[in-house]
SEGU-443153 format. One record per residue (C-alpha): residue number from 1; x, z, y. Coordinates in steps of 0.25 Angstrom, whole numbers, always signed. Example, Ala and Ser with C-alpha at 12.3 -4.5 7.8 and 13.67 -1.06 7.14 Angstrom:
<torvexs>
(1, (+49, +31, -18))
(2, (+55, +29, -4))
</torvexs>
This chain:
<torvexs>
(1, (+19, -207, +88))
(2, (+12, -197, +97))
(3, (+19, -183, +99))
(4, (+10, -173, +93))
(5, (+14, -163, +103))
(6, (+9, -171, +115))
(7, (-4, -165, +115))
(8, (+2, -151, +116))
(9, (+6, -147, +130))
(10, (+19, -139, +133))
(11, (+12, -126, +136))
(12, (+4, -128, +122))
(13, (+17, -131, +115))
(14, (+24, -118, +121))
(15, (+12, -110, +117))
(16, (+13, -115, +103))
(17, (+27, -112, +103))
(18, (+26, -98, +108))
(19, (+15, -95, +98))
(20, (+23, -100, +87))
(21, (+35, -92, +91))
(22, (+26, -79, +93))
(23, (+20, -82, +79))
(24, (+34, -83, +73))
(25, (+39, -70, +80))
(26, (+27, -63, +74))
(27, (+30, -68, +60))
(28, (+44, -63, +62))
(29, (+39, -49, +67))
(30, (+30, -49, +54))
(31, (+42, -52, +45))
(32, (+51, -42, +53))
(33, (+40, -31, +51))
(34, (+39, -34, +36))
(35, (+54, -34, +34))
(36, (+55, -21, +42))
(37, (+45, -14, +33))
(38, (+52, -20, +20))
(39, (+65, -15, +25))
(40, (+59, +0, +25))
(41, (+53, -3, +11))
(42, (+66, -9, +6))
(43, (+73, +4, +9))
(44, (+62, +13, +3))
(45, (+62, +5, -9))
(46, (+77, +5, -11))
(47, (+76, +20, -10))
(48, (+65, +20, -20))
(49, (+72, +11, -30))
(50, (+85, +20, -29))
(51, (+77, +33, -31))
(52, (+66, +30, -40))
(53, (+75, +29, -52))
(54, (+81, +42, -49))
(55, (+67, +48, -48))
(56, (+63, +42, -61))
(57, (+75, +48, -68))
(58, (+72, +62, -62))
(59, (+58, +63, -65))
(60, (+54, +55, -77))
(61, (+41, +48, -82))
(62, (+33, +60, -84))
(63, (+35, +66, -70))
(64, (+33, +52, -64))
(65, (+20, +51, -71))
(66, (+15, +63, -65))
(67, (+19, +59, -51))
(68, (+14, +45, -53))
(69, (+0, +50, -57))
(70, (+0, +59, -44))
(71, (+4, +47, -36))
(72, (-6, +38, -42))
(73, (-17, +49, -39))
(74, (-12, +50, -25))
(75, (-12, +35, -22))
(76, (-27, +35, -27))
(77, (-31, +46, -18))
(78, (-23, +41, -6))
(79, (-33, +30, -1))
(80, (-44, +41, +1))
(81, (-35, +50, +10))
(82, (-37, +42, +23))
(83, (-48, +32, +18))
(84, (-38, +20, +22))
(85, (-40, +22, +37))
(86, (-25, +22, +39))
(87, (-25, +7, +35))
(88, (-34, +4, +47))
(89, (-23, +9, +57))
(90, (-17, -5, +58))
(91, (-30, -12, +61))
(92, (-35, -8, +75))
(93, (-31, -16, +87))
(94, (-29, -3, +95))
(95, (-19, +7, +92))
(96, (-29, +18, +97))
(97, (-38, +15, +86))
(98, (-27, +15, +76))
(99, (-23, +29, +80))
(100, (-38, +33, +78))
(101, (-37, +28, +64))
(102, (-25, +36, +62))
(103, (-32, +49, +66))
(104, (-44, +45, +57))
(105, (-35, +42, +45))
(106, (-28, +56, +46))
(107, (-42, +63, +48))
(108, (-48, +56, +35))
(109, (-35, +59, +27))
(110, (-35, +74, +31))
(111, (-50, +75, +27))
(112, (-49, +68, +14))
(113, (-35, +74, +10))
(114, (-41, +88, +13))
(115, (-53, +86, +4))
(116, (-45, +80, -7))
(117, (-36, +93, -7))
(118, (-49, +101, -8))
(119, (-54, +93, -20))
(120, (-41, +92, -27))
(121, (-39, +107, -26))
(122, (-53, +110, -32))
(123, (-54, +98, -42))
(124, (-41, +92, -43))
(125, (-37, +98, -57))
(126, (-50, +94, -63))
(127, (-49, +80, -57))
(128, (-35, +78, -63))
(129, (-38, +83, -76))
(130, (-51, +74, -77))
(131, (-42, +62, -75))
(132, (-31, +66, -85))
(133, (-20, +68, -75))
(134, (-18, +83, -76))
(135, (-4, +81, -73))
(136, (-8, +80, -58))
(137, (-15, +93, -57))
(138, (-3, +101, -51))
(139, (-1, +90, -40))
(140, (-16, +87, -35))
(141, (-15, +95, -22))
(142, (-3, +86, -18))
(143, (-13, +74, -17))
(144, (-19, +78, -3))
(145, (-5, +79, +3))
(146, (-2, +65, -3))
(147, (-15, +59, +2))
(148, (-14, +64, +16))
(149, (+1, +60, +18))
(150, (-2, +46, +12))
(151, (-13, +45, +23))
(152, (-3, +49, +34))
(153, (+7, +39, +29))
(154, (-3, +28, +29))
(155, (-8, +31, +43))
(156, (+6, +31, +48))
(157, (+10, +18, +41))
(158, (-2, +11, +46))
(159, (+1, +15, +60))
(160, (+16, +11, +59))
(161, (+11, -3, +53))
(162, (+2, -4, +65))
(163, (+13, -1, +75))
(164, (+22, -10, +67))
(165, (+32, +1, +66))
(166, (+38, -5, +53))
(167, (+52, +0, +55))
(168, (+47, +14, +55))
(169, (+40, +12, +42))
(170, (+52, +5, +36))
(171, (+61, +17, +39))
(172, (+51, +27, +35))
(173, (+49, +20, +21))
(174, (+64, +20, +18))
(175, (+66, +35, +22))
(176, (+53, +39, +15))
(177, (+58, +33, +2))
(178, (+71, +40, +3))
(179, (+65, +54, +6))
(180, (+54, +53, -4))
(181, (+62, +48, -16))
(182, (+73, +58, -12))
(183, (+63, +69, -12))
(184, (+58, +66, -26))
(185, (+72, +64, -32))
(186, (+78, +77, -26))
(187, (+66, +85, -30))
(188, (+67, +79, -44))
(189, (+82, +83, -45))
(190, (+77, +97, -43))
(191, (+66, +97, -53))
(192, (+62, +84, -59))
(193, (+47, +87, -62))
(194, (+34, +81, -60))
(195, (+29, +91, -50))
(196, (+42, +88, -41))
(197, (+39, +73, -42))
(198, (+25, +74, -38))
(199, (+27, +84, -26))
(200, (+38, +75, -21))
(201, (+30, +62, -23))
(202, (+19, +68, -15))
(203, (+28, +68, -3))
(204, (+28, +53, -3))
(205, (+18, +51, +8))
(206, (+22, +64, +16))
(207, (+36, +59, +17))
(208, (+33, +45, +21))
(209, (+22, +48, +31))
(210, (+31, +59, +37))
(211, (+43, +49, +39))
(212, (+33, +39, +46))
(213, (+28, +50, +55))
(214, (+42, +55, +59))
(215, (+46, +40, +62))
(216, (+34, +38, +71))
(217, (+37, +51, +78))
(218, (+51, +48, +80))
(219, (+48, +34, +84))
(220, (+37, +37, +93))
(221, (+28, +26, +87))
(222, (+17, +26, +96))
(223, (+18, +12, +99))
(224, (+5, +3, +98))
(225, (+3, -7, +88))
(226, (+7, -21, +90))
(227, (-5, -29, +95))
(228, (-14, -18, +97))
(229, (-23, -17, +109))
(230, (-19, -7, +119))
(231, (-30, -5, +128))
(232, (-38, +8, +132))
(233, (-47, +11, +121))
(234, (-57, +22, +118))
(235, (-52, +29, +105))
(236, (-62, +28, +93))
(237, (-67, +40, +86))
(238, (-62, +42, +72))
(239, (-76, +41, +67))
(240, (-77, +27, +74))
(241, (-63, +23, +68))
(242, (-68, +27, +54))
(243, (-80, +18, +56))
(244, (-73, +7, +61))
(245, (-63, +7, +50))
(246, (-72, +11, +39))
(247, (-68, -1, +30))
(248, (-56, +7, +26))
(249, (-62, +19, +20))
(250, (-74, +11, +15))
(251, (-67, +0, +9))
(252, (-52, +1, +10))
(253, (-50, +15, +5))
(254, (-58, +13, -8))
(255, (-50, +0, -10))
(256, (-37, +7, -9))
(257, (-42, +19, -17))
(258, (-47, +10, -28))
(259, (-34, +2, -28))
(260, (-25, +14, -28))
(261, (-34, +19, -40))
(262, (-33, +6, -48))
(263, (-17, +5, -45))
(264, (-14, +20, -48))
(265, (-25, +23, -59))
(266, (-16, +18, -70))
(267, (-6, +30, -67))
(268, (-17, +40, -69))
(269, (-23, +33, -81))
(270, (-9, +32, -88))
(271, (-6, +47, -84))
(272, (-20, +51, -90))
(273, (-20, +42, -103))
(274, (-5, +41, -106))
(275, (+2, +53, -99))
(276, (+12, +54, -87))
(277, (+23, +45, -93))
(278, (+16, +32, -92))
(279, (+10, +36, -79))
(280, (+24, +38, -74))
(281, (+28, +24, -79))
(282, (+17, +18, -72))
(283, (+19, +26, -59))
(284, (+34, +22, -59))
(285, (+30, +7, -61))
(286, (+20, +8, -49))
(287, (+31, +14, -40))
(288, (+42, +4, -44))
(289, (+33, -8, -43))
(290, (+27, -3, -29))
(291, (+41, -4, -24))
(292, (+40, -19, -21))
(293, (+27, -17, -15))
(294, (+32, -5, -6))
(295, (+44, -13, -3))
(296, (+38, -26, +2))
(297, (+23, -25, +0))
(298, (+20, -13, +8))
(299, (+30, -18, +19))
(300, (+23, -32, +20))
(301, (+9, -25, +19))
(302, (+12, -16, +31))
(303, (+16, -28, +39))
(304, (+5, -37, +34))
(305, (-6, -28, +37))
(306, (-5, -27, +52))
(307, (-1, -42, +52))
(308, (-13, -46, +45))
(309, (-22, -37, +54))
(310, (-16, -44, +66))
(311, (-18, -58, +60))
(312, (-33, -54, +58))
(313, (-34, -49, +72))
(314, (-28, -62, +77))
(315, (-38, -70, +68))
(316, (-27, -77, +61))
(317, (-27, -82, +47))
(318, (-21, -72, +37))
(319, (-21, -79, +24))
(320, (-8, -86, +26))
(321, (-2, -73, +30))
(322, (-7, -66, +17))
(323, (-2, -78, +8))
(324, (+12, -77, +14))
(325, (+12, -62, +12))
(326, (+8, -64, -3))
(327, (+18, -75, -5))
(328, (+29, -67, +1))
(329, (+26, -54, -7))
(330, (+26, -63, -20))
(331, (+40, -68, -17))
(332, (+45, -54, -13))
(333, (+39, -47, -26))
(334, (+41, -57, -37))
(335, (+56, -53, -41))
(336, (+54, -38, -42))
(337, (+40, -38, -49))
(338, (+44, -49, -59))
(339, (+57, -42, -62))
(340, (+49, -29, -65))
(341, (+40, -37, -74))
(342, (+51, -43, -82))
(343, (+61, -31, -83))
(344, (+52, -19, -80))
(345, (+56, -10, -92))
(346, (+71, -13, -90))
(347, (+71, -11, -75))
(348, (+63, +3, -76))
(349, (+73, +8, -87))
(350, (+85, +4, -79))
(351, (+80, +10, -66))
(352, (+72, +22, -71))
(353, (+78, +26, -84))
(354, (+74, +23, -99))
(355, (+62, +32, -98))
(356, (+56, +23, -88))
(357, (+57, +10, -95))
(358, (+43, +10, -100))
(359, (+38, +10, -86))
(360, (+45, -4, -85))
(361, (+35, -9, -94))
(362, (+24, -5, -85))
(363, (+31, -11, -73))
(364, (+32, -25, -80))
(365, (+17, -26, -79))
(366, (+15, -18, -66))
(367, (+25, -27, -59))
(368, (+15, -39, -60))
(369, (+3, -31, -55))
(370, (+12, -26, -43))
(371, (+17, -39, -40))
(372, (+3, -44, -38))
(373, (+0, -33, -29))
(374, (+13, -35, -21))
(375, (+10, -49, -17))
(376, (-4, -45, -13))
(377, (+1, -35, -2))
(378, (-2, -44, +10))
(379, (-16, -47, +5))
(380, (-19, -32, +2))
(381, (-15, -28, +16))
(382, (-24, -39, +22))
(383, (-37, -32, +16))
(384, (-40, -23, +27))
(385, (-36, -33, +38))
(386, (-46, -43, +32))
(387, (-57, -32, +31))
(388, (-57, -34, +16))
(389, (-58, -19, +12))
(390, (-73, -20, +8))
(391, (-70, -32, -1))
(392, (-58, -27, -7))
(393, (-64, -14, -10))
(394, (-73, -22, -20))
(395, (-60, -29, -25))
(396, (-53, -15, -27))
(397, (-65, -10, -35))
(398, (-64, -22, -44))
(399, (-49, -21, -45))
(400, (-49, -7, -48))
(401, (-59, -9, -59))
(402, (-50, -19, -65))
(403, (-38, -10, -65))
(404, (-46, +2, -71))
(405, (-51, -7, -82))
(406, (-36, -12, -85))
(407, (-30, +2, -84))
(408, (-41, +9, -93))
(409, (-40, -3, -103))
(410, (-25, +0, -105))
(411, (-27, +15, -106))
(412, (-39, +16, -114))
(413, (-40, +3, -122))
(414, (-26, -1, -125))
(415, (-21, +14, -123))
(416, (-8, +10, -118))
(417, (-1, +13, -105))
(418, (+6, +0, -104))
(419, (-7, -7, -106))
(420, (-13, +1, -94))
(421, (-1, -5, -86))
(422, (-3, -19, -91))
(423, (-18, -19, -88))
(424, (-16, -13, -74))
(425, (-6, -23, -70))
(426, (-14, -35, -75))
(427, (-26, -30, -67))
(428, (-18, -28, -55))
(429, (-12, -42, -55))
(430, (-26, -48, -55))
(431, (-31, -39, -44))
(432, (-20, -41, -34))
(433, (-20, -56, -36))
(434, (-35, -56, -33))
(435, (-33, -47, -21))
(436, (-23, -58, -15))
(437, (-33, -69, -17))
(438, (-45, -62, -11))
(439, (-37, -58, +2))
(440, (-32, -72, +4))
(441, (-45, -77, +2))
(442, (-52, -67, +12))
(443, (-41, -69, +22))
(444, (-44, -84, +22))
(445, (-59, -82, +22))
(446, (-57, -72, +34))
(447, (-50, -83, +43))
(448, (-59, -94, +39))
(449, (-71, -85, +43))
(450, (-64, -82, +56))
(451, (-62, -97, +59))
(452, (-76, -100, +56))
(453, (-81, -89, +65))
(454, (-72, -95, +76))
(455, (-77, -109, +74))
(456, (-91, -104, +74))
(457, (-88, -97, +87))
(458, (-81, -109, +93))
(459, (-93, -118, +90))
(460, (-103, -109, +96))
(461, (-96, -109, +109))
</torvexs>
C-alpha cells in the first residue's frame, strides 16, 4: 500500500505541523481568556449570591419594586446615550481608529445625556404620570447620570476587550460586586427605604466604570490590541468615523433599544397595572436569573466577540465556532435553569424569606426563557461582526411586537400578574431559538458567498 504522505515533502509536513501547533495554541489562549473572564464573574456572582438575600430582607418587595421599575426604565434608555458606537471599538484593524471611536462615543453620550436631563426636568413628571409610574417621579433626574456612566462603562469595557485585558476586567468585576452590594446593604441598615435603594442602585455603573478606569491608570494600559496594524496613519475626523460606522446608530441602537424595551417592559406594565409588589417580584427574578448569564454568558460573549471578528477578518468559517459555543452554553446552563424551573418557589422562600416565595412562581417560567437566551449568547455577539444589524432590526421589531402582545394579553385580557410572566416567557423562548437558527444560517451563507467569490476570481484569472 502506498504511503499517503509520500506526496508531501518534509518542508510541507513541517509547515502543516507548525500550523496545527499554532492553531492549537490559539485555541488554548481563547480558552484561557474565557476562563480568566469567568473567574472574575465567579467572584462577582459569589458576592451577589451572598449579599442579595441580605438586601432582600432589608428592603422588602415594595421598595424593590420601585428600584426595579427605575432600573427597567434606565435600561430602556441606555441604548440611546451613545447610539451603540462603543460596540464598534473592537472592530477596526487600527488602534488609532478605535481611539477615535472612543472620542466619538463620549461626545455623543454627553450631548444626548445633557438633552435628556433638560427634557426630564421640563416634562419628566408628566411623562411618568402618563405611563402610570408615578412612583418614579422623585428619581427621574438620576436617569441622565445612570445613562452617561453606563456609556463610560461600555466604552471602557470594549477597549479592554480589544486589548484583551481580561484579567483587569475580571478583578474589577469582583471588586465592583463587593463595593456595590456593600453600599446598598450598609445604606439599608441606616434607613431601609425605597429612596435609599434607588439612589445607591443608581451608582451601579459609576462604581464599575471608576474601578476600570483606575485599573487602566495603574496598569498603564496603553498597549495596542492584538493583531492590529500599527503603521503611520492619518487620524480620521469624528464626522468620518460617525459615517463609517453608521450601521450602529442606524440599526444596532434601535435593535438594542427595542430589545431592552421588550425585555423590561413587563416590569413597567406590572408596576402600572398591579402595583410595586408584583413589579418587585419580577425585578428580583430578572436579577437572579441574570446571574448565570453574567457569570458565564457575558464572559463568553466578551471573548467570542473579538474572536469572531478576527475569524471574519481572516475569511475563515464561523458556523462551527458558533455551534460549539451554543452547545457549550447549553451544557453549562442546563442544571441551574432546570433547578429553578422545578423548585423555584421553595428556593426563593429559602433564600430570600417567605415574603419572596411568590416570586419563585415567576422564576419557574422565566427560567425557561432565560435559558433560551443564555444558549444564544455566542450567536448574539456575532450579529455586528457578520454585519447583520439591518436585518436584525427587522427581527427585533417583530420580536418586540410578539412580546408586547403577550404582556398586554396577560395584563388586560387575563388580568393576572402571573399570566403576564407566563406569556412573556413563552414569547421569549420562541424568539431566542429563532435568533440562533437565523444567525447560524447567515454565518453559513456568508462563508459560502465568500467561497463563491473566491472561485469566481480564481476562474477569471
